[in-house]
C-alpha positions as CSV (number, residue, x, y, z in Angstrom):
1,X,113.3,9.3,-130.0
2,X,116.0,11.8,-130.6
3,X,118.2,13.3,-127.8
4,X,120.4,16.3,-127.6
5,X,123.6,15.6,-129.4
6,X,125.5,18.9,-129.3
7,X,124.7,21.7,-126.9
8,X,125.7,25.3,-127.7
9,X,124.9,28.5,-125.8
10,X,121.9,29.5,-127.9
11,X,120.8,26.2,-129.5
12,X,121.4,22.5,-129.6
13,X,121.4,19.8,-132.3
14,X,119.5,16.5,-131.8
15,X,120.5,13.1,-133.0
16,X,118.0,13.5,-135.8
17,X,119.8,16.5,-137.0
18,X,117.3,19.1,-135.8
19,X,118.6,22.5,-134.7
20,X,116.6,23.7,-131.8
21,X,117.0,27.2,-130.4
22,X,116.8,28.0,-126.7
23,X,114.7,31.0,-125.5
24,X,117.9,33.0,-125.3
25,X,118.8,32.0,-128.8
26,X,115.4,33.1,-130.0
27,X,115.9,36.5,-128.4
28,X,119.3,36.8,-130.2
29,X,117.6,36.0,-133.5
30,X,115.0,38.8,-132.8
31,X,117.8,41.2,-131.8
32,X,119.6,40.5,-135.0
33,X,116.4,41.2,-137.0
34,X,116.2,37.6,-138.3
35,X,112.9,36.1,-139.5
36,X,111.6,33.3,-137.3
37,X,110.3,31.2,-140.3
38,X,110.7,27.5,-139.7
39,X,112.8,27.6,-136.5
40,X,112.4,24.9,-133.9
41,X,112.4,26.5,-130.4
42,X,112.7,24.8,-127.1
43,X,109.5,25.2,-125.2
44,X,109.3,27.1,-121.9
45,X,106.9,29.4,-120.3
46,X,108.0,32.4,-122.4
47,X,107.7,30.9,-125.9
48,X,104.5,30.8,-127.9
49,X,103.5,27.6,-129.6
50,X,102.8,27.8,-133.4
51,X,102.8,25.4,-136.3
52,X,106.4,24.8,-137.5
53,X,105.5,25.2,-141.2
54,X,103.3,28.3,-140.8
55,X,104.6,31.6,-142.0
56,X,106.8,33.3,-139.4
57,X,105.8,30.9,-136.7
58,X,107.6,28.9,-134.1
59,X,107.1,25.3,-133.0
60,X,107.1,24.0,-129.5
61,X,109.8,21.4,-129.1
62,X,110.3,18.8,-126.4
63,X,112.8,16.0,-126.8
64,X,109.9,13.5,-127.1
65,X,108.5,15.4,-130.1
66,X,111.3,14.5,-132.5
67,X,110.9,11.3,-134.5
68,X,114.1,9.7,-135.7
69,X,112.4,9.2,-139.0
70,X,112.0,12.9,-139.6
71,X,112.2,13.9,-143.2
72,X,112.2,17.5,-144.5
73,X,110.2,18.5,-147.6
74,X,112.8,20.2,-149.8
75,X,110.2,21.2,-152.5
76,X,112.7,19.9,-155.1
77,X,111.1,20.1,-158.6
78,X,111.1,17.2,-161.0
79,X,113.1,15.6,-162.5
80,X,115.5,16.2,-159.6
81,X,113.0,15.0,-156.9
82,X,113.1,11.5,-158.3
83,X,116.7,11.3,-159.4
84,X,118.3,7.9,-159.1
85,X,121.4,8.8,-157.2
86,X,122.8,5.3,-157.1
87,X,122.6,4.9,-160.9
88,X,124.1,8.3,-161.6
89,X,127.1,7.5,-159.3
90,X,127.6,4.1,-160.9
91,X,127.5,5.6,-164.4
92,X,129.9,8.4,-163.5
93,X,132.3,6.0,-161.8
94,X,132.5,4.0,-165.0
95,X,132.9,7.1,-167.2
96,X,135.8,8.2,-165.1
97,X,137.3,4.7,-165.3
98,X,137.4,4.5,-161.5
99,X,135.3,1.3,-161.3
100,X,137.9,-0.6,-159.2
101,X,137.4,-2.3,-155.9
102,X,138.5,0.6,-153.7
103,X,136.1,3.0,-155.4
104,X,133.2,0.5,-155.6
105,X,133.5,-0.4,-151.9
106,X,133.7,3.3,-150.8
107,X,130.7,4.1,-153.0
108,X,128.6,1.2,-151.7
109,X,129.4,2.2,-148.1
110,X,128.5,5.9,-148.7
111,X,125.3,5.1,-150.4
112,X,124.2,2.8,-147.5
113,X,125.1,5.5,-144.9
114,X,123.4,8.3,-146.9
115,X,120.2,6.2,-147.0
116,X,120.4,5.3,-143.3
117,X,120.8,9.0,-142.5
118,X,117.9,10.1,-144.7
119,X,120.1,12.3,-146.8
120,X,119.0,11.3,-150.3
121,X,116.4,14.1,-150.6
122,X,119.0,16.6,-149.5
123,X,121.4,15.4,-152.2
124,X,118.7,15.6,-154.8
125,X,118.0,19.2,-153.8
126,X,121.8,19.9,-154.1
127,X,121.7,18.6,-157.6
128,X,118.8,20.9,-158.4
129,X,120.7,23.9,-156.9
130,X,123.9,23.0,-158.9
131,X,121.8,22.8,-162.1
132,X,120.3,26.2,-161.3
133,X,123.8,27.6,-160.8
134,X,125.1,26.2,-164.1
135,X,122.0,27.4,-166.0
136,X,122.3,30.9,-164.6
137,X,126.1,31.2,-164.9
138,X,126.6,31.3,-161.1
139,X,130.1,30.4,-159.9
140,X,130.4,28.0,-157.0
141,X,133.4,26.6,-155.3
142,X,135.2,23.3,-156.0
143,X,134.1,22.0,-152.6
144,X,133.5,23.1,-149.1
145,X,134.1,21.6,-145.7
146,X,133.1,18.0,-145.1
147,X,131.4,17.6,-148.5
148,X,134.9,17.1,-150.0
149,X,135.1,13.8,-148.1
150,X,132.2,12.3,-150.1
151,X,132.7,10.2,-153.1
152,X,129.0,10.4,-153.9
153,X,129.1,14.2,-154.0
154,X,132.2,14.1,-156.2
155,X,130.6,11.6,-158.7
156,X,127.5,13.7,-158.8
157,X,129.5,16.9,-159.6
158,X,128.4,18.7,-156.4
159,X,132.1,19.1,-155.6
160,X,135.3,18.6,-157.6
161,X,137.4,16.8,-155.0
162,X,138.1,13.1,-155.3
163,X,138.3,12.0,-151.7
164,X,140.1,8.8,-152.5
165,X,142.8,10.5,-154.6
166,X,143.4,12.9,-151.7
167,X,143.0,10.3,-149.0
168,X,140.1,12.1,-147.2
169,X,138.3,9.6,-144.9
170,X,134.5,9.3,-145.3
171,X,134.1,9.8,-141.6
172,X,134.7,13.6,-142.2
173,X,131.6,13.7,-144.3
174,X,129.4,11.5,-142.1
175,X,130.1,13.1,-138.8
C-alpha cells in the first residue's frame, strides 16, 4: 500500500505518485474556478464521495485505497499505445553511433527503472503528443526539468539533451 511521500499545504503525493488534495486544497481549487474532474481528494466529513472517473466528480481517498500497482489509462491511440520503447531506443542508439558500454549500461538501467515505476505508458503518450506537435507545426522546447536527465527520452526525441554528454545523473529524472 502507498503512503504519503511529500506533504504540501493543500495536497500530498503518495509513494505511488498519486496527488491527493486535502479539503482546504479542494476549496482553493473551487475558489480558483478550477474544474474538479479526476482529482483525488482526502476523505473527511466535508467531502462528498464520487467515482474518480466520473465527469466532474471526486473520489474518496484513504491511504489504504491506493494500490502500488496503479496504472492510469492515458487513452493513447494506436500505434503509439503499443510502441516498443526498448527497440526504438536501441535503434536510435545505433543510428547515433552511441552504442558503447557507457550508453548501453545507462539505457539498460533506465529501461529497467522506467518499467519498475510503471512509466512506459506515460512515455508512449508523450511520443503521441510529440507526434501531434510535429504534425501540427507546434513548437516545443528542447527539454524541460528532470526530463533532460533521461537518456530514454533523448533517444526517443522527447527532448534534445544528451544527459551523458552533459553529465546529468539519471537520479535527477528518477526522483
